[in-house]
BAZA-994396 format. One record per residue (C-alpha): residue number from 1; chain; x, y, z. Coordinates in steps of 0.5 Angstrom, whole numbers. Layout:
<atoms>
atom i = NUM ch = A east = X north = Y up = Z
...
</atoms>
This chain:
<atoms>
atom i = 1 ch = A east = 44 north = -22 up = 55
atom i = 2 ch = A east = 38 north = -25 up = 51
atom i = 3 ch = A east = 37 north = -32 up = 50
atom i = 4 ch = A east = 37 north = -35 up = 43
atom i = 5 ch = A east = 33 north = -40 up = 40
atom i = 6 ch = A east = 36 north = -41 up = 32
atom i = 7 ch = A east = 31 north = -44 up = 28
atom i = 8 ch = A east = 25 north = -42 up = 33
atom i = 9 ch = A east = 21 north = -36 up = 31
atom i = 10 ch = A east = 20 north = -30 up = 36
atom i = 11 ch = A east = 13 north = -26 up = 35
atom i = 12 ch = A east = 11 north = -19 up = 37
atom i = 13 ch = A east = 7 north = -13 up = 35
atom i = 14 ch = A east = 7 north = -6 up = 35
atom i = 15 ch = A east = 1 north = -1 up = 35
atom i = 16 ch = A east = -4 north = -3 up = 40
atom i = 17 ch = A east = -5 north = 3 up = 44
atom i = 18 ch = A east = -6 north = 8 up = 38
atom i = 19 ch = A east = -12 north = 11 up = 36
atom i = 20 ch = A east = -11 north = 11 up = 29
atom i = 21 ch = A east = -7 north = 7 up = 24
atom i = 22 ch = A east = -6 north = -1 up = 24
atom i = 23 ch = A east = -3 north = -6 up = 29
atom i = 24 ch = A east = 3 north = -9 up = 26
atom i = 25 ch = A east = 6 north = -16 up = 28
atom i = 26 ch = A east = 13 north = -19 up = 25
atom i = 27 ch = A east = 15 north = -26 up = 26
atom i = 28 ch = A east = 23 north = -27 up = 26
atom i = 29 ch = A east = 27 north = -33 up = 25
atom i = 30 ch = A east = 35 north = -32 up = 27
atom i = 31 ch = A east = 39 north = -38 up = 23
atom i = 32 ch = A east = 44 north = -42 up = 26
atom i = 33 ch = A east = 51 north = -38 up = 27
atom i = 34 ch = A east = 47 north = -31 up = 26
atom i = 35 ch = A east = 49 north = -26 up = 32
atom i = 36 ch = A east = 46 north = -19 up = 32
atom i = 37 ch = A east = 49 north = -15 up = 37
atom i = 38 ch = A east = 44 north = -10 up = 40
atom i = 39 ch = A east = 38 north = -13 up = 40
atom i = 40 ch = A east = 33 north = -11 up = 46
atom i = 41 ch = A east = 26 north = -10 up = 47
atom i = 42 ch = A east = 24 north = -4 up = 42
atom i = 43 ch = A east = 21 north = 0 up = 47
atom i = 44 ch = A east = 28 north = 0 up = 50
atom i = 45 ch = A east = 32 north = 2 up = 44
atom i = 46 ch = A east = 32 north = 9 up = 41
atom i = 47 ch = A east = 29 north = 11 up = 34
atom i = 48 ch = A east = 36 north = 11 up = 31
atom i = 49 ch = A east = 38 north = 5 up = 35
atom i = 50 ch = A east = 32 north = 1 up = 32
atom i = 51 ch = A east = 33 north = 4 up = 25
atom i = 52 ch = A east = 40 north = 2 up = 25
atom i = 53 ch = A east = 38 north = -5 up = 27
atom i = 54 ch = A east = 32 north = -6 up = 22
atom i = 55 ch = A east = 36 north = -7 up = 16
atom i = 56 ch = A east = 41 north = -12 up = 19
atom i = 57 ch = A east = 35 north = -16 up = 22
atom i = 58 ch = A east = 32 north = -16 up = 15
atom i = 59 ch = A east = 38 north = -18 up = 11
atom i = 60 ch = A east = 41 north = -23 up = 16
atom i = 61 ch = A east = 34 north = -27 up = 18
atom i = 62 ch = A east = 28 north = -30 up = 16
atom i = 63 ch = A east = 22 north = -25 up = 17
atom i = 64 ch = A east = 15 north = -24 up = 16
atom i = 65 ch = A east = 11 north = -17 up = 17
atom i = 66 ch = A east = 3 north = -17 up = 17
atom i = 67 ch = A east = -1 north = -11 up = 18
atom i = 68 ch = A east = -8 north = -11 up = 20
atom i = 69 ch = A east = -11 north = -4 up = 19
atom i = 70 ch = A east = -16 north = 0 up = 23
atom i = 71 ch = A east = -23 north = -3 up = 19
atom i = 72 ch = A east = -21 north = -10 up = 22
atom i = 73 ch = A east = -19 north = -7 up = 28
atom i = 74 ch = A east = -26 north = -4 up = 29
atom i = 75 ch = A east = -29 north = -10 up = 27
atom i = 76 ch = A east = -25 north = -15 up = 31
atom i = 77 ch = A east = -23 north = -11 up = 37
atom i = 78 ch = A east = -15 north = -9 up = 38
atom i = 79 ch = A east = -14 north = -16 up = 42
atom i = 80 ch = A east = -16 north = -20 up = 37
atom i = 81 ch = A east = -14 north = -16 up = 31
atom i = 82 ch = A east = -7 north = -16 up = 34
atom i = 83 ch = A east = -8 north = -24 up = 35
atom i = 84 ch = A east = -9 north = -24 up = 27
atom i = 85 ch = A east = -3 north = -20 up = 26
atom i = 86 ch = A east = 1 north = -25 up = 30
atom i = 87 ch = A east = -2 north = -31 up = 27
atom i = 88 ch = A east = -1 north = -28 up = 20
atom i = 89 ch = A east = 6 north = -26 up = 21
atom i = 90 ch = A east = 8 north = -33 up = 23
atom i = 91 ch = A east = 4 north = -36 up = 17
atom i = 92 ch = A east = 7 north = -32 up = 12
atom i = 93 ch = A east = 14 north = -34 up = 14
atom i = 94 ch = A east = 18 north = -38 up = 8
atom i = 95 ch = A east = 21 north = -43 up = 13
atom i = 96 ch = A east = 17 north = -47 up = 18
atom i = 97 ch = A east = 20 north = -46 up = 25
atom i = 98 ch = A east = 22 north = -51 up = 30
atom i = 99 ch = A east = 18 north = -47 up = 36
atom i = 100 ch = A east = 14 north = -41 up = 36
atom i = 101 ch = A east = 15 north = -36 up = 42
atom i = 102 ch = A east = 10 north = -30 up = 42
atom i = 103 ch = A east = 11 north = -24 up = 47
atom i = 104 ch = A east = 6 north = -23 up = 52
atom i = 105 ch = A east = 1 north = -27 up = 56
atom i = 106 ch = A east = -3 north = -30 up = 51
atom i = 107 ch = A east = -2 north = -34 up = 44
atom i = 108 ch = A east = -6 north = -33 up = 38
atom i = 109 ch = A east = -12 north = -38 up = 37
atom i = 110 ch = A east = -10 north = -44 up = 33
atom i = 111 ch = A east = -2 north = -42 up = 33
atom i = 112 ch = A east = 2 north = -48 up = 37
atom i = 113 ch = A east = 6 north = -43 up = 41
atom i = 114 ch = A east = 9 north = -41 up = 48
atom i = 115 ch = A east = 7 north = -34 up = 51
atom i = 116 ch = A east = 13 north = -31 up = 54
atom i = 117 ch = A east = 11 north = -25 up = 58
atom i = 118 ch = A east = 16 north = -19 up = 57
atom i = 119 ch = A east = 19 north = -24 up = 52
atom i = 120 ch = A east = 22 north = -18 up = 48
atom i = 121 ch = A east = 27 north = -17 up = 53
atom i = 122 ch = A east = 29 north = -24 up = 54
atom i = 123 ch = A east = 29 north = -28 up = 47
atom i = 124 ch = A east = 33 north = -25 up = 41
atom i = 125 ch = A east = 28 north = -27 up = 36
atom i = 126 ch = A east = 22 north = -24 up = 40
atom i = 127 ch = A east = 27 north = -17 up = 41
atom i = 128 ch = A east = 28 north = -18 up = 33
atom i = 129 ch = A east = 21 north = -18 up = 31
atom i = 130 ch = A east = 19 north = -13 up = 36
atom i = 131 ch = A east = 24 north = -8 up = 32
atom i = 132 ch = A east = 21 north = -10 up = 26
atom i = 133 ch = A east = 14 north = -9 up = 28
atom i = 134 ch = A east = 16 north = -2 up = 31
atom i = 135 ch = A east = 20 north = 1 up = 25
atom i = 136 ch = A east = 15 north = -2 up = 20
atom i = 137 ch = A east = 9 north = 1 up = 23
atom i = 138 ch = A east = 13 north = 8 up = 25
atom i = 139 ch = A east = 15 north = 8 up = 17
atom i = 140 ch = A east = 7 north = 7 up = 15
atom i = 141 ch = A east = 5 north = 13 up = 20
atom i = 142 ch = A east = 10 north = 18 up = 17
atom i = 143 ch = A east = 8 north = 16 up = 10
atom i = 144 ch = A east = 1 north = 17 up = 11
atom i = 145 ch = A east = 2 north = 23 up = 15
atom i = 146 ch = A east = 3 north = 27 up = 8
atom i = 147 ch = A east = -5 north = 25 up = 7
atom i = 148 ch = A east = -7 north = 27 up = 14
atom i = 149 ch = A east = -2 north = 33 up = 15
atom i = 150 ch = A east = -7 north = 36 up = 20
atom i = 151 ch = A east = -6 north = 30 up = 26
atom i = 152 ch = A east = 2 north = 30 up = 27
atom i = 153 ch = A east = 2 north = 22 up = 25
atom i = 154 ch = A east = 9 north = 23 up = 24
atom i = 155 ch = A east = 11 north = 25 up = 31
atom i = 156 ch = A east = 6 north = 21 up = 35
atom i = 157 ch = A east = 5 north = 16 up = 30
atom i = 158 ch = A east = -3 north = 16 up = 32
atom i = 159 ch = A east = -1 north = 15 up = 40
atom i = 160 ch = A east = -6 north = 19 up = 45
atom i = 161 ch = A east = -2 north = 25 up = 46
atom i = 162 ch = A east = -4 north = 32 up = 48
atom i = 163 ch = A east = -2 north = 34 up = 41
atom i = 164 ch = A east = -6 north = 28 up = 38
atom i = 165 ch = A east = -12 north = 30 up = 42
atom i = 166 ch = A east = -12 north = 37 up = 40
atom i = 167 ch = A east = -12 north = 35 up = 33
atom i = 168 ch = A east = -18 north = 31 up = 34
atom i = 169 ch = A east = -22 north = 36 up = 38
atom i = 170 ch = A east = -20 north = 41 up = 32
atom i = 171 ch = A east = -21 north = 37 up = 26
atom i = 172 ch = A east = -25 north = 31 up = 28
atom i = 173 ch = A east = -23 north = 24 up = 26
atom i = 174 ch = A east = -20 north = 22 up = 20
atom i = 175 ch = A east = -21 north = 16 up = 15
atom i = 176 ch = A east = -15 north = 12 up = 19
atom i = 177 ch = A east = -18 north = 13 up = 26
atom i = 178 ch = A east = -20 north = 7 up = 30
atom i = 179 ch = A east = -28 north = 9 up = 31
atom i = 180 ch = A east = -29 north = 3 up = 36
atom i = 181 ch = A east = -23 north = 7 up = 41
atom i = 182 ch = A east = -26 north = 11 up = 46
atom i = 183 ch = A east = -24 north = 18 up = 45
atom i = 184 ch = A east = -25 north = 17 up = 38
atom i = 185 ch = A east = -32 north = 14 up = 39
atom i = 186 ch = A east = -34 north = 20 up = 44
atom i = 187 ch = A east = -33 north = 25 up = 39
atom i = 188 ch = A east = -37 north = 21 up = 34
atom i = 189 ch = A east = -43 north = 20 up = 39
atom i = 190 ch = A east = -43 north = 27 up = 40
atom i = 191 ch = A east = -44 north = 29 up = 33
atom i = 192 ch = A east = -39 north = 34 up = 33
atom i = 193 ch = A east = -37 north = 32 up = 26
</atoms>
C-alpha cells in the first residue's frame, strides 16, 4: 500500500537510459479526498495499466510535465538534464506544494525537497508522477518515430535494445540521438556516418 501525502508533490522522471529522445519529468499533487486505485511504480505496471491510469491522474490531480530534449542532455549530461526536468516540472505546478518528494537519491539543486529511494513504489504522488512521465515520453517517441521510421522508436522508445543498435549501425545516428552517449559517440568518432 502506497503512502499518501495530500497537498504534497511527488516528482519522478523517465528516459535517463535511452540513446535518443528527451528525458521527461512530472510533478503531481493529489488533492485531499482523491484516491486513485492501482497506482504503482510505472515500471511495475503494464503499458495498458499505465494508459488506463493516465487520464484519471490528469483529471483528478494538479500536475506538470517537463521535457528536456537531446540537445540539452548532450550539453548538461543526463544526470543534470534529469535534475533540470524535475525542477522545471515542480516550478510549473499551478499550486505550491506543502512538501516535495523526489524519486531517487538526490534532489535537484535549488529545490527544497526530500529524496526518496524507490519512492515510486512507496509514495502515491511519486507513483502518479512516474506514470505521467513514462506515458508522456512513450507517446512522444511513438509520434516522432514517423519522422525517423528506420529506427523503431515506436517499439523500443530509444532504449538500447538489439533492434536499436542494429538500426544505429545500419543508418547511423539521427537528429534526436544523444551524441554524448557512448554507443552513439563511438559511431560518430569512427566516422562511419
